[in-house]
C-alpha positions, 0 to 999 in steps of 0.5 A: 791332405797327404801325398806320397813322395819318392826320394833317393837317399843313401841307404846308410843314412836311411837306416840311421834315420829309421833307427832314430825315429824308432828310439824317439817313437816317431816315423821317418815321414814325420821327421822329413815333413817337420824338417821340410816344414821348418825349411819352408817356413823360414824361407818364407818368413825372412829374407835374411842371409843363408846363415840364419837358416843354417842356424835355425835347423842346426838343432831341429833334430837334436840327439841326447847329449850322451848319444855317440852317433859315430859309435852307432854308425861304426857299430852299424858298419861292423854289422853290415 
């Protein structure tokens, strides 16, 4: 069952996330859902320190090795 969720995020982050989602042929909703699912499953399955959660999530949305996110963000700001 799907439900709507309203959240407030930084506009620049949303625009970059939409661009990332489009480049990877997935929806932004899909990315957010998978990210939250990963957090919840990690939280439920372990009582280890918070560091283990950070280690697990560090690669959840991996970028291509040659992707320069700083340049992409700078280009976006310049266009704005």
